[in-house]
C-alpha positions as a printed NumPy array, in Angstrom:
array([[ 85.73 ,  93.147, 135.305],
       [ 88.682,  95.066, 133.849],
       [ 90.474,  91.761, 133.21 ],
       [ 87.429,  90.498, 131.276],
       [ 87.374,  93.654, 129.164],
       [ 91.068,  93.161, 128.378],
       [ 90.201,  89.729, 126.957],
       [ 87.718,  91.198, 124.471],
       [ 88.943,  90.506, 120.955],
       [ 87.576,  87.795, 118.641],
       [ 84.062,  88.372, 119.983],
       [ 84.334,  92.057, 119.104],
       [ 85.076,  91.016, 115.527],
       [ 81.759,  89.146, 115.506],
       [ 79.934,  92.204, 116.87 ],
       [ 81.659,  94.418, 114.302],
       [ 80.537,  91.988, 111.593],
       [ 76.833,  91.939, 112.403],
       [ 76.474,  95.668, 113.117],
       [ 76.86 ,  96.809, 109.536],
       [ 74.89 ,  99.275, 107.41 ],
       [ 72.216,  96.603, 106.881],
       [ 71.648,  96.175, 110.618],
       [ 71.581,  99.952, 111.167],
       [ 69.019, 100.33 , 108.373],
       [ 66.854,  97.391, 109.521],
       [ 66.785,  98.547, 113.158],
       [ 66.044, 102.126, 112.069],
       [ 63.088, 101.058, 109.908],
       [ 61.824,  98.726, 112.671],
       [ 61.834, 101.601, 115.164],
       [ 60.234, 104.119, 112.808],
       [ 57.538, 101.621, 111.776],
       [ 56.702,  99.831, 115.037],
       [ 58.188, 101.879, 117.857],
       [ 59.713,  99.842, 120.713],
       [ 57.531,  96.771, 120.123],
       [ 60.161,  94.642, 118.339],
       [ 62.915,  94.986, 120.945],
       [ 62.164,  91.43 , 122.114],
       [ 63.3  ,  90.131, 118.693],
       [ 66.726,  91.685, 119.226],
       [ 66.931,  90.126, 122.7  ],
       [ 66.112,  86.729, 121.197],
       [ 68.752,  87.225, 118.519],
       [ 71.337,  88.057, 121.208],
       [ 70.601,  84.779, 123.018],
       [ 70.617,  82.747, 119.789],
       [ 73.821,  84.383, 118.578],
       [ 75.613,  83.77 , 121.866],
       [ 74.637,  80.076, 121.9  ],
       [ 76.   ,  79.46 , 118.394],
       [ 79.037,  81.724, 118.683],
       [ 80.06 ,  80.157, 122.01 ],
       [ 80.069,  76.739, 120.318],
       [ 82.048,  78.131, 117.396],
       [ 84.608,  79.735, 119.72 ],
       [ 84.867,  76.535, 121.784],
       [ 85.636,  74.593, 118.609],
       [ 88.464,  77.007, 117.831],
       [ 89.919,  77.087, 121.344],
       [ 89.649,  73.381, 122.234],
       [ 89.357,  71.617, 118.872],
       [ 91.877,  73.982, 117.201],
       [ 89.784,  73.943, 114.036],
       [ 87.761,  76.462, 112.109],
       [ 84.232,  75.523, 111.066],
       [ 85.247,  75.087, 107.41 ],
       [ 88.173,  72.878, 108.378],
       [ 85.915,  70.778, 110.628],
       [ 83.401,  70.296, 107.801],
       [ 86.131,  69.166, 105.425],
       [ 87.674,  66.724, 107.913],
       [ 84.488,  65.363, 109.466],
       [ 82.497,  64.637, 106.274],
       [ 83.825,  61.525, 104.507],
       [ 81.254,  61.262, 101.729],
       [ 82.671,  62.978,  98.619],
       [ 79.264,  64.062,  97.31 ],
       [ 78.325,  65.682, 100.625],
       [ 81.747,  67.311, 100.82 ],
       [ 81.332,  68.848,  97.355],
       [ 77.82 ,  70.021,  98.261],
       [ 79.104,  71.555, 101.511],
       [ 81.907,  73.307,  99.614],
       [ 79.405,  74.68 ,  97.084],
       [ 77.174,  76.064,  99.847],
       [ 80.058,  77.67 , 101.737],
       [ 81.585,  79.244,  98.633],
       [ 78.173,  80.357,  97.357],
       [ 76.972,  81.816, 100.647],
       [ 80.193,  83.159, 102.142],
       [ 82.537,  83.984,  99.261],
       [ 80.082,  85.107,  96.563],
       [ 77.561,  86.391,  99.116],
       [ 80.067,  88.539, 100.978],
       [ 81.456,  89.859,  97.695],
       [ 77.941,  90.967,  96.727],
       [ 77.285,  92.541, 100.124],
       [ 80.679,  94.265, 100.217],
       [ 79.43 ,  97.01 ,  97.897],
       [ 76.773,  97.911, 100.481],
       [ 79.37 ,  97.897, 103.267],
       [ 81.664, 100.269, 101.385],
       [ 78.763, 102.481, 100.326],
       [ 77.636, 102.605, 103.959],
       [ 81.105, 103.742, 105.002],
       [ 81.043, 106.449, 102.3  ],
       [ 77.737, 107.716, 103.745],
       [ 79.681, 108.326, 106.929],
       [ 81.369, 111.298, 105.284],
       [ 77.956, 112.98 , 104.981],
       [ 77.899, 116.35 , 103.236],
       [ 81.68 , 116.256, 102.745],
       [ 81.33 , 113.375, 100.314],
       [ 78.423, 114.638,  98.205],
       [ 80.507, 116.645,  95.762],
       [ 82.807, 113.686,  95.171],
       [ 79.93 , 111.542,  93.894],
       [ 80.095, 113.476,  90.595],
       [ 83.45 , 111.873,  89.763],
       [ 83.383, 108.787,  87.47 ],
       [ 84.787, 106.852,  90.435],
       [ 84.118, 108.223,  93.915],
       [ 87.544, 108.871,  95.52 ],
       [ 86.091, 107.966,  98.921],
       [ 85.278, 104.455,  97.688],
       [ 88.896, 104.04 ,  96.603],
       [ 90.191, 105.521,  99.864],
       [ 88.08 , 103.142, 101.974],
       [ 89.071, 100.205,  99.769],
       [ 92.747, 101.119, 100.112],
       [ 92.445, 101.414, 103.888],
       [ 90.79 ,  97.982, 104.171],
       [ 93.41 ,  96.513, 101.812],
       [ 96.345,  97.845, 103.835],
       [ 94.845,  96.688, 107.139],
       [ 94.186,  93.142, 105.901],
       [ 97.432,  92.909, 103.913],
       [ 99.414,  93.683, 107.061],
       [ 98.525,  90.161, 108.166],
       [ 98.721,  91.318, 111.785],
       [ 95.814,  89.822, 113.685],
       [ 96.289,  92.072, 116.719],
       [ 96.148,  95.231, 114.597],
       [ 92.961,  94.085, 112.836],
       [ 91.379,  93.004, 116.12 ],
       [ 92.17 ,  96.268, 117.902],
       [ 90.845,  98.365, 115.041],
       [ 87.557,  96.469, 115.086],
       [ 87.299,  96.903, 118.857],
       [ 87.648, 100.653, 118.292],
       [ 84.915, 100.687, 115.625],
       [ 82.516,  98.755, 117.876],
       [ 83.272, 101.2  , 120.698],
       [ 82.587, 104.162, 118.409],
       [ 79.263, 102.679, 117.284],
       [ 78.358, 101.992, 120.906],
       [ 79.088, 105.558, 121.989],
       [ 77.278, 107.13 , 119.016],
       [ 74.053, 105.141, 119.171],
       [ 73.83 , 104.766, 122.951],
       [ 74.442, 108.482, 123.395],
       [ 71.76 , 109.263, 120.803],
       [ 69.232, 106.997, 122.533],
       [ 69.954, 108.443, 125.997],
       [ 69.701, 112.059, 124.796],
       [ 66.223, 111.43 , 123.423],
       [ 65.035, 110.342, 126.917],
       [ 62.937, 107.326, 125.904],
       [ 60.212, 105.871, 128.152],
       [ 62.078, 103.158, 130.083],
       [ 58.849, 101.485, 131.135],
       [ 57.819, 101.019, 127.522],
       [ 61.287,  99.716, 126.644],
       [ 61.244,  97.041, 129.38 ],
       [ 57.704,  96.072, 128.42 ],
       [ 58.764,  95.609, 124.779],
       [ 61.775,  93.553, 125.844],
       [ 59.963,  91.117, 128.13 ],
       [ 56.479,  90.956, 126.546],
       [ 56.757,  89.861, 122.904],
       [ 54.166,  91.33 , 120.565],
       [ 53.765,  91.056, 116.811],
       [ 52.127,  94.175, 115.352],
       [ 50.349,  93.829, 112.018],
       [ 52.825,  93.64 , 109.145],
       [ 55.849,  93.201, 111.417],
       [ 56.699,  89.518, 110.81 ],
       [ 59.197,  90.182, 108.018],
       [ 60.811,  92.896, 110.13 ],
       [ 61.227,  90.416, 113.028],
       [ 62.874,  87.946, 110.655],
       [ 65.083,  90.752, 109.372],
       [ 66.226,  91.777, 112.855],
       [ 67.104,  88.191, 113.744],
       [ 68.596,  87.444, 110.335],
       [ 70.99 ,  90.403, 110.429],
       [ 72.367,  89.204, 113.784],
       [ 72.433,  85.4  , 113.475],
       [ 74.54 ,  85.036, 110.325],
       [ 76.458,  81.959, 109.123],
       [ 79.698,  83.673, 108.167],
       [ 80.256,  84.78 , 111.765],
       [ 80.486,  81.12 , 112.802],
       [ 83.416,  80.7  , 110.403],
       [ 85.005,  84.013, 111.401],
       [ 84.771,  83.364, 115.142],
       [ 86.232,  79.849, 115.26 ],
       [ 89.11 ,  80.901, 113.012],
       [ 89.851,  84.134, 114.855],
       [ 89.965,  82.611, 118.354],
       [ 92.68 ,  80.247, 117.102],
       [ 94.806,  83.348, 116.546],
       [ 94.293,  84.38 , 120.177],
       [ 93.894,  81.311, 122.403],
       [ 94.778,  77.614, 122.544],
       [ 93.68 ,  75.007, 125.097],
       [ 90.701,  74.49 , 127.392],
       [ 92.266,  76.653, 130.115],
       [ 91.423,  79.663, 127.945],
       [ 87.72 ,  78.797, 127.658],
       [ 86.613,  81.175, 130.461],
       [ 88.368,  84.075, 128.712],
       [ 86.84 ,  83.1  , 125.373],
       [ 83.334,  82.823, 126.854],
       [ 83.519,  86.185, 128.597],
       [ 84.804,  87.736, 125.356],
       [ 81.885,  86.226, 123.429],
       [ 79.273,  87.191, 126.021],
       [ 80.455,  90.789, 126.446],
       [ 80.82 ,  91.363, 122.697],
       [ 77.522,  89.79 , 121.594],
       [ 75.552,  91.526, 124.353],
       [ 77.213,  94.857, 123.555],
       [ 76.444,  94.375, 119.862],
       [ 72.829,  93.603, 120.713],
       [ 72.571,  96.653, 122.966],
       [ 73.9  ,  98.844, 120.142],
       [ 71.247,  97.429, 117.798],
       [ 68.59 ,  98.065, 120.451],
       [ 69.865, 101.632, 120.882],
       [ 69.498, 102.216, 117.127],
       [ 65.901, 100.954, 117.225],
       [ 65.101, 103.031, 120.327],
       [ 66.632, 106.141, 118.763],
       [ 64.526, 105.684, 115.637],
       [ 61.379, 104.861, 117.627],
       [ 61.62 , 108.074, 119.652],
       [ 62.727, 110.218, 116.719],
       [ 59.888, 109.065, 114.464],
       [ 57.47 , 108.266, 117.318],
       [ 56.584, 104.945, 115.664],
       [ 54.541, 106.779, 113.028],
       [ 55.596, 104.471, 110.188],
       [ 57.368, 107.321, 108.435],
       [ 59.489, 106.242, 105.468],
       [ 63.235, 106.158, 106.151],
       [ 65.08 , 106.209, 102.836],
       [ 68.523, 107.422, 103.862],
       [ 70.542, 108.13 , 106.979],
       [ 69.894, 111.88 , 106.663],
       [ 66.22 , 111.192, 107.443],
       [ 67.299, 110.003, 110.888],
       [ 69.749, 112.853, 111.474],
       [ 66.994, 115.407, 110.698],
       [ 64.739, 113.818, 113.307],
       [ 67.578, 113.928, 115.847],
       [ 68.411, 117.582, 115.276],
       [ 66.094, 118.874, 118.061],
       [ 68.116, 116.861, 120.598],
       [ 71.572, 116.946, 119.021],
       [ 71.389, 120.272, 117.209],
       [ 73.7  , 120.895, 114.263],
       [ 75.851, 117.946, 115.353],
       [ 73.135, 115.396, 114.536],
       [ 74.284, 114.712, 110.963],
       [ 77.946, 114.437, 112.018],
       [ 77.018, 112.108, 114.858],
       [ 74.979, 109.725, 112.725],
       [ 77.602, 109.928, 109.964],
       [ 80.236, 108.697, 112.413],
       [ 78.058, 105.73 , 113.299],
       [ 77.576, 104.798, 109.63 ],
       [ 81.291, 105.194, 108.916],
       [ 82.186, 102.817, 111.763],
       [ 79.491, 100.319, 110.733],
       [ 80.513, 100.341, 107.064],
       [ 84.237, 100.073, 107.764],
       [ 83.887,  97.242, 110.269],
       [ 81.66 ,  95.189, 107.964],
       [ 83.938,  95.831, 104.971],
       [ 86.819,  94.309, 106.916],
       [ 85.01 ,  91.373, 108.516],
       [ 83.097,  90.33 , 105.367],
       [ 86.334,  89.979, 103.408],
       [ 88.118,  88.288, 106.319],
       [ 85.309,  85.783, 106.963],
       [ 85.148,  84.874, 103.255],
       [ 88.894,  84.189, 103.241],
       [ 88.75 ,  82.004, 106.366],
       [ 85.71 ,  80.021, 105.208],
       [ 86.898,  79.45 , 101.631],
       [ 90.486,  78.579, 102.588],
       [ 89.368,  76.101, 105.229],
       [ 86.686,  74.337, 103.179],
       [ 89.09 ,  73.927, 100.224],
       [ 92.021,  72.845, 102.385],
       [ 94.207,  75.86 , 101.601],
       [ 96.667,  77.405, 104.012],
       [ 94.563,  79.779, 106.049],
       [ 96.966,  82.034, 107.878],
       [ 96.611,  85.784, 107.437],
       [ 99.705,  86.053, 105.229],
       [ 98.966,  83.056, 102.995],
       [ 98.886,  83.822,  99.248],
       [ 95.532,  82.134,  98.527],
       [ 94.064,  83.576, 101.726],
       [ 95.006,  87.077, 100.582],
       [ 93.712,  86.465,  97.057],
       [ 90.334,  85.433,  98.503],
       [ 89.719,  88.535, 100.605],
       [ 91.126,  90.69 ,  97.792],
       [ 88.493,  89.228,  95.418],
       [ 85.711,  90.182,  97.855],
       [ 87.139,  93.667,  98.364],
       [ 87.622,  94.351,  94.634],
       [ 84.08 ,  93.258,  93.786],
       [ 82.816,  95.592,  96.525],
       [ 84.896,  98.519,  95.226],
       [ 83.812,  97.988,  91.614],
       [ 80.098,  97.616,  92.385],
       [ 80.148, 100.556,  94.793],
       [ 82.054, 102.778,  92.322],
       [ 79.673, 102.032,  89.466],
       [ 76.592, 102.366,  91.649],
       [ 75.665,  98.883,  90.463],
       [ 73.385,  96.861,  92.698],
       [ 74.244,  93.165,  92.264],
       [ 70.635,  92.08 ,  92.852],
       [ 70.941,  88.608,  91.401],
       [ 74.172,  87.903,  93.287],
       [ 72.599,  89.113,  96.534],
       [ 69.52 ,  86.978,  95.995],
       [ 71.684,  83.979,  95.096],
       [ 73.623,  84.469,  98.325],
       [ 70.327,  84.896, 100.179],
       [ 69.26 ,  81.458,  98.984],
       [ 72.598,  79.827,  99.841],
       [ 72.771,  81.609, 103.206],
       [ 69.262,  80.401, 103.925],
       [ 70.388,  76.832, 103.285],
       [ 73.765,  77.229, 104.989],
       [ 72.721,  78.674, 108.348],
       [ 70.677,  75.705, 109.669],
       [ 73.054,  73.18 , 108.053],
       [ 76.174,  74.724, 109.613],
       [ 74.388,  75.14 , 112.951],
       [ 73.36 ,  71.472, 112.873],
       [ 76.87 ,  70.418, 111.883],
       [ 78.297,  72.542, 114.68 ],
       [ 75.991,  70.824, 117.165],
       [ 77.195,  67.436, 115.872],
       [ 80.845,  68.427, 116.264],
       [ 80.291,  69.823, 119.765],
       [ 79.047,  66.391, 120.878],
       [ 82.139,  64.604, 119.51 ],
       [ 84.207,  63.83 , 122.603],
       [ 87.077,  62.744, 120.377],
       [ 87.449,  66.379, 119.347],
       [ 86.017,  68.266, 122.334],
       [ 86.821,  65.759, 125.16 ],
       [ 85.295,  66.983, 128.426],
       [ 84.294,  70.256, 126.781],
       [ 81.601,  68.607, 124.657],
       [ 78.068,  70.028, 124.807],
       [ 75.904,  69.51 , 127.857],
       [ 72.308,  68.27 , 127.613],
       [ 70.924,  71.798, 128.015],
       [ 73.318,  73.212, 125.419],
       [ 71.996,  70.622, 122.96 ],
       [ 68.346,  71.4  , 123.745],
       [ 68.866,  75.143, 123.347],
       [ 70.95 ,  74.524, 120.234],
       [ 68.133,  72.517, 118.639],
       [ 65.671,  75.335, 119.359],
       [ 68.004,  77.868, 117.725],
       [ 68.502,  75.554, 114.734],
       [ 64.714,  75.346, 114.367],
       [ 64.523,  79.143, 114.216],
       [ 67.481,  79.18 , 111.81 ],
       [ 65.611,  76.719, 109.575],
       [ 62.584,  79.038, 109.481],
       [ 64.85 ,  81.956, 108.541],
       [ 66.504,  79.747, 105.956],
       [ 63.202,  78.785, 104.332],
       [ 62.215,  82.453, 104.198],
       [ 65.528,  83.339, 102.537],
       [ 65.268,  80.51 , 100.036],
       [ 61.668,  81.328,  99.108],
       [ 62.413,  85.018,  98.603],
       [ 65.255,  84.126,  96.261],
       [ 63.289,  81.43 ,  94.424],
       [ 60.376,  83.823,  93.916],
       [ 62.738,  86.261,  92.277],
       [ 64.315,  83.713,  89.935]])
């Protein structure tokens, strides 16, 4: 078991990516609104995420290609290649740049009361400090350093939210019932889609395949890659479940409005005392920092690969790509500007990209010329098709929400 934990790395980057401020907020609202009842949706998202991320990691380990690189090399038709490039750049590059402001703002929330006075400055110094930290970490170009830092942030989030859930002494019988007996309370459908959509995200497919290439090479490393993916995705899912459970117990499923993280810390104060705000702040800081790093990194991998640029961590164009995402995040966060149209545009493109990339990934994983004996099995294909069907439903929802706005 200890050997398997030592292999944790690229998978932890995926977990760090999907447990951002958005996931924390979504799970918190789901728990406060519907109690434990939507835990089954998180379990489903864990299974779906593992299926897709295992394929993505296998492509990186055996095929020695990232998803963007595979798209560029596998698609011969120039029109389809241009369309694929547009979707990837729209969803991953522009989308992550728009979301980066929320990631940085989430990290700033982690400073709690200490950061309130600084918000009066024209530019919040904490935004600049977080941006500088992310810049220095990514500019180092040292994969091991980035990987280890993200493992630490996932561990911190795990300790914070699991500890919070345990201290509140939830009803284990109700938790297991909610996990194994799916129910759909009135008005909860969009929340279910939100819980799944914040976990099964297209940019993680690009990030994972590209990151495992930095760590492993050859089919002999597949067992290590699979255990890394399984441990990390399950741990990430458990953390999300712990957030929902914490909120469900704290608010007793009374549908109380949760507008900011301090609402949750107030509800936790009977169990955690004066440390409640510091505890929750630490969780938000870890979530915001990890997502700030992975969003920029995933955008650089995806864009560099789809456009055929050099995509090593120290490449000039690679660095310019993640720097663009980071700068947009810093500017929007500093000005308090909410890039609504950019976010909705990325929502539309992400909605289109997720099922398309998942379907493409399934196609690649059945190509024995690339995957040889490590091509998909019959059951992997069946389960993959089911996940793609769910991804298509999520995609349609994302597209419609964006179209309705425009």
